[in-house]
TORLUMPA-292730 format. One record per residue (C-alpha): residue number from 0; x, y, z. Coordinates in steps of 0.5 Angstrom, whole numbers, plus 2048, in hexadecimal, padded with zeros to 3 digits. Example, Ala and Ser with C-alpha at 12.3 -4.5 7.8 and 13.67 -1.06 7.14 Angstrom:
SITE pos  xx  yy  zz
SITE   0 819 7F7 810
SITE   1 81B 7FE 80E
END
This chain:
SITE pos  xx  yy  zz
SITE   0 8BF 8BB 891
SITE   1 8C4 8BF 894
SITE   2 8C3 8BB 89B
SITE   3 8C4 8B5 897
SITE   4 8CA 8B7 894
SITE   5 8CD 8BA 89A
SITE   6 8CB 8B6 89F
SITE   7 8CB 8AF 89B
SITE   8 8C4 8AE 89E
SITE   9 8BD 8B0 89D
SITE  10 8BA 8B6 8A0
SITE  11 8B6 8B2 8A5
SITE  12 8BC 8AE 8A7
SITE  13 8C0 8B4 8A8
SITE  14 8BB 8B7 8AD
SITE  15 8BA 8B0 8B0
SITE  16 8C1 8B0 8B1
SITE  17 8C2 8B7 8B4
SITE  18 8BC 8B6 8B9
SITE  19 8BF 8B0 8BB
SITE  20 8C6 8B3 8BC
SITE  21 8C2 8B9 8C0
SITE  22 8BF 8B4 8C4
SITE  23 8C6 8B0 8C6
SITE  24 8C8 8B7 8C8
SITE  25 8C2 8B9 8CD
SITE  26 8C2 8B2 8CF
SITE  27 8CA 8B2 8D1
SITE  28 8CA 8B9 8D4
SITE  29 8C3 8BA 8D7
SITE  30 8BE 8B7 8DC
SITE  31 8B8 8B9 8D8
SITE  32 8B3 8B3 8D7
SITE  33 8B3 8AF 8D0
SITE  34 8AC 8B2 8CF
SITE  35 8AF 8B9 8CF
SITE  36 8B5 8B7 8CB
SITE  37 8B1 8B4 8C6
SITE  38 8AD 8BB 8C6
SITE  39 8B3 8BF 8C5
SITE  40 8B6 8BB 8BF
SITE  41 8AF 8BC 8BC
SITE  42 8AB 8B5 8BD
SITE  43 8A4 8B6 8C0
SITE  44 8A4 8AF 8C2
SITE  45 8A9 8AD 8C7
SITE  46 8A8 8A5 8C6
SITE  47 8A9 8A7 8BE
SITE  48 8B0 8AA 8C0
SITE  49 8B2 8A4 8C4
SITE  50 8B1 8A0 8BE
SITE  51 8B4 8A4 8B9
SITE  52 8BA 8A5 8BE
SITE  53 8BB 89E 8C0
SITE  54 8BB 89C 8B8
SITE  55 8C0 8A1 8B7
SITE  56 8C5 8A1 8BD
SITE  57 8C4 899 8BF
SITE  58 8C1 89A 8C6
SITE  59 8BC 89E 8C9
SITE  60 8BC 8A5 8CB
SITE  61 8BC 8A3 8D3
SITE  62 8C2 89E 8D2
SITE  63 8C6 8A3 8CE
SITE  64 8C5 8A8 8D4
SITE  65 8C7 8A3 8D9
SITE  66 8CD 8A1 8D5
SITE  67 8CF 8A9 8D5
SITE  68 8CE 8AA 8DC
SITE  69 8D1 8A3 8DE
SITE  70 8D8 8A5 8DC
SITE  71 8D8 8A1 8D6
SITE  72 8D8 8A7 8D1
SITE  73 8DF 8A6 8D0
SITE  74 8DE 89F 8CD
SITE  75 8DE 89F 8C5
SITE  76 8E1 8A6 8C4
SITE  77 8E3 8A7 8BD
SITE  78 8E6 8AC 8B8
SITE  79 8DF 8AD 8B6
SITE  80 8DD 8B1 8BC
SITE  81 8DD 8B8 8BC
SITE  82 8E2 8BC 8C1
SITE  83 8DC 8BF 8C5
SITE  84 8D9 8B8 8C6
SITE  85 8E0 8B5 8C8
SITE  86 8E1 8BB 8CD
SITE  87 8DA 8BB 8D0
SITE  88 8DB 8B3 8D0
SITE  89 8D5 8B2 8CC
SITE  90 8D5 8AC 8C8
SITE  91 8D1 8AC 8C2
SITE  92 8CF 8A5 8BF
SITE  93 8D0 8A4 8B8
SITE  94 8C9 8A6 8B5
SITE  95 8C8 8A2 8AE
SITE  96 8C3 8A3 8A9
SITE  97 8BC 89F 8AB
SITE  98 8BC 898 8A8
SITE  99 8B6 897 8A4
SITE 100 8B1 891 8A6
SITE 101 8B0 88F 89F
END
């Protein structure tokens, strides 16, 4: 109840968004494999992490990393990104709630 009131989403959604943001940070700031990143942010199955990340960020982890390392990180910066992200040139993709397929 507290998470829903403070964050505006369910605890499950909050955790998934947090995991996706952690994944973005690791993808942009490390050379770890996607499987290693998936495990570090709490997913046992790298394929599942890739599916969830892609649904929430709009592109697969490998493409996100390529954009970050390819110099495209400055595209799309907005006020919603933290100063730390801007200083390290890590652009977090907007991560929204997962759409229900119902």
